[in-house]
C-alpha positions in Angstrom: -0.2 0.0 0.0 3.4 2.1 1.3 3.9 1.4 -2.4 1.1 2.4 -4.3 1.2 5.8 -2.9 4.5 6.6 -3.6 4.4 5.7 -6.9 1.6 8.4 -7.4 2.8 10.3 -5.8 5.6 10.3 -7.9 3.9 10.3 -11.0 1.9 13.4 -9.8 5.4 15.3 -9.2 6.5 14.3 -12.3 3.8 15.5 -14.2 3.5 18.8 -12.1 7.1 18.9 -13.5 5.6 18.4 -17.0 2.7 21.4 -17.3 5.3 23.8 -15.5 7.9 23.3 -18.3 5.2 22.8 -20.7 2.8 25.5 -20.5 3.7 29.9 -20.3 1.8 32.8 -20.1 2.9 35.5 -22.2 1.1 39.2 -21.7 -0.1 41.3 -23.8 2.9 43.1 -24.7 5.4 40.5 -24.0 6.0 37.3 -27.3 7.9 34.5 -27.2 11.0 33.4 -29.6 10.4 29.6 -29.6 13.4 27.0 -30.2 12.8 23.5 -31.4 16.5 21.9 -30.5 18.7 24.6 -30.9 16.6 26.2 -34.4 14.2 28.8 -34.8 10.3 27.7 -35.0 8.8 30.9 -34.9 7.1 33.6 -32.5 4.4 33.1 -30.2 2.1 34.7 -28.1 0.2 36.6 -26.2 -2.0 34.4 -24.0 -0.7 30.6 -23.1 1.8 28.7 -25.5 2.3 25.1 -25.1 5.5 23.5 -25.2 7.9 20.5 -25.5 10.0 20.3 -22.7 13.4 19.4 -22.7 12.8 19.6 -27.0 11.5 22.9 -27.2 12.6 26.7 -25.7 11.3 29.6 -25.3 12.7 33.0 -25.0 10.6 36.8 -24.0 10.6 40.2 -25.7 9.5 42.8 -24.4 7.7 45.5 -27.2 6.8 47.8 -25.1 9.7 51.7 -25.1 12.0 51.2 -23.3 14.1 54.7 -22.1 17.5 54.0 -21.3 20.0 56.9 -19.9 23.0 58.0 -22.7 25.4 59.0 -20.0 27.8 62.2 -20.5 30.2 61.8 -23.1 33.3 64.3 -24.0 32.0 65.5 -27.0 35.0 68.6 -28.8 32.4 70.6 -31.3 33.5 72.0 -34.7 34.9 74.8 -33.3 37.0 72.9 -30.4 35.1 73.5 -27.5 35.1 70.5 -25.2 31.7 69.8 -23.3 29.6 66.7 -21.5 26.6 65.6 -23.6 23.9 63.4 -21.9 20.7 62.5 -23.6 17.7 60.0 -23.5 16.9 57.3 -25.5 13.1 55.6 -26.5 12.9 52.2 -28.7 11.1 49.7 -29.2 11.3 46.3 -31.1 9.5 44.9 -33.9 10.9 42.0 -34.9 10.9 39.6 -31.4 12.9 37.6 -34.3 15.9 39.5 -35.8 16.4 41.2 -31.9 16.8 37.6 -30.4 19.0 36.3 -33.3 21.0 38.7 -35.2 22.7 40.3 -31.7 23.4 39.3 -28.0 22.5 41.6 -26.7 19.8 44.1 -27.8 20.2 47.0 -24.9 24.1 46.3 -25.1 24.0 47.0 -27.8 21.2 50.3 -28.4 23.1 51.5 -25.7 26.6 51.7 -27.2 25.4 52.8 -30.6 23.6 55.3 -29.1 27.2 56.7 -27.6 29.0 56.5 -30.2 26.7 58.0 -32.6 25.9 60.9 -30.1 29.8 62.0 -29.9 30.0 61.5 -34.1 27.2 63.7 -35.1 27.7 65.9 -32.5 31.8 66.6 -33.3 30.5 67.8 -36.9 28.3 71.0 -35.6 29.9 74.1 -33.3 28.3 75.5 -30.0 26.3 77.9 -31.0 24.5 75.0 -33.2 24.2 72.7 -29.6 22.8 74.8 -27.5 20.2 76.3 -30.1 18.8 73.8 -32.9 18.6 70.7 -30.4 15.4 69.7 -32.3 17.8 69.1 -35.5 19.9 67.4 -33.7 17.6 64.8 -31.5 16.2 64.4 -35.5 18.9 63.6 -36.9 20.9 61.6 -34.3 17.1 59.1 -34.5 17.1 58.4 -38.2 21.2 57.5 -38.2 20.4 54.9 -34.8 17.3 54.6 -37.0 18.8 52.6 -40.0 21.2 51.3 -38.2 19.1 49.4 -35.4 17.3 48.2 -38.2 18.8 45.2 -38.7 18.7 44.3 -35.2 14.3 44.2 -35.5 14.5 47.3 -33.5 12.7 50.7 -34.2 14.1 54.2 -32.6 11.4 56.8 -31.3 13.0 59.4 -30.2 16.0 61.1 -28.5 16.8 64.0 -27.0 19.6 65.7 -25.8 19.3 66.4 -21.8 22.1 68.8 -21.0 24.9 70.2 -22.0 28.3 71.2 -19.5 30.4 73.8 -20.8 33.4 74.4 -18.5 33.7 77.6 -16.0 36.2 79.9 -18.5 34.1 79.3 -21.0 30.7 79.7 -19.6 32.6 83.2 -19.3 33.9 83.9 -22.6 29.9 82.9 -23.6 28.8 85.8 -21.3 31.0 88.3 -22.8 30.8 87.1 -26.4 26.3 88.3 -25.7 27.5 91.0 -24.3 29.2 92.6 -27.0 26.5 91.3 -29.4 23.7 93.2 -27.5 26.2 95.5 -26.6 26.0 96.1 -31.0 22.6 95.4 -31.9 21.6 98.7 -29.2 24.3 101.3 -30.8 22.7 100.0 -34.3 19.2 100.3 -32.9 20.1 103.5 -31.4 21.8 104.3 -35.3 18.7 103.5 -37.3 16.7 105.6 -34.1 19.1 108.9 -35.4 18.5 107.8 -38.8 14.4 107.8 -39.4 14.5 110.8 -36.6 17.3 112.9 -39.8 15.0 111.6 -42.1 11.9 113.3 -40.1 13.2 116.6 -39.2 14.3 117.3 -43.4 10.3 116.2 -44.5 9.2 118.6 -41.7 11.7 121.4 -42.5 10.2 121.4 -46.2 6.5 121.4 -44.9 7.5 124.4 -42.6 9.6 126.4 -44.9 6.0 126.3 -48.0 3.8 127.8 -44.4 5.6 130.8 -42.9 3.1 130.4 -40.7 3.0 127.3 -39.9 6.7 128.1 -38.3 4.6 131.2 -36.3 2.9 128.1 -34.6 5.0 125.8 -33.9 6.9 129.0 -31.4 3.8 129.1 -30.2 3.5 125.4 -28.9 7.3 125.7 -27.5 5.9 128.6 -25.5 3.1 126.4 -24.2 5.8 123.9 -23.0 8.1 126.1 -21.2 5.3 127.9 -19.3 3.5 124.2 -18.4 7.7 123.8 -16.7 8.6 125.1 -13.1 11.8 127.3 -14.3 12.5 131.1 -13.7 12.9 131.0 -16.8 11.9 131.6 -19.7 12.9 131.7 -23.3 11.0 133.8 -26.5 12.2 132.7 -30.1 12.5 136.2 -31.9 12.1 135.6 -35.9 14.9 136.4 -37.1 12.8 138.3 -39.7 11.2 140.8 -37.5 15.3 142.6 -37.0 14.2 143.5 -40.5 12.4 146.4 -39.2 14.6 148.0 -37.1 17.6 147.5 -39.6 18.6 150.5 -41.8 17.9 150.3 -45.2 20.4 151.4 -47.3 19.4 152.8 -50.6 21.3 151.9 -54.0 23.2 154.8 -55.7 
């Protein structure tokens, strides 16, 4: 009786072990790459999957978008400025078969490729472009990565440059350059204002020269402005034409 009990227990244990090795349940975002006697036989999932123990093996693959932080990279820009740049990489697997068969570790391979591509692309641009044109640089890096990872069944959905760190000496130099640029713009704007004011004064002089009465109105307006100020000094503009009446006339011989 005891022997039969032990036999039933052993059989039950074998059945449990067989089912544990044969039954796999994959989530909606997972796929299973199946190998039969070491050869690729297909991709299954999601849901319930039945395997032949020992004969078949399953490798799970996650199809969700993955995020990797690209560590800071030392980059020398085209204008010989040394900076540290880090970024964030977004990618997902679109072909589980190639992601498992074509590359040994797709996570490490994608990370290393992103680091080398980041240094290569940014090294072709100047510092001002790194700071002002990040969107275009992100698009260029993403395009290069996507072409190279396509053979691995990986789709690069995006890459974002996070920080561009510059040493203190270069920060001071950039600040001086920005200050000089603002000063140059201020001088240009001031010169343009003087030019426009001169043009308007010339135009106003032509109009006043055509109507002498308009000059008298300008005299009255100037007196009104002076009277409105709290000042003890009164300036009265005297038309030079009035002096002609007090000057002796010289008769022609």
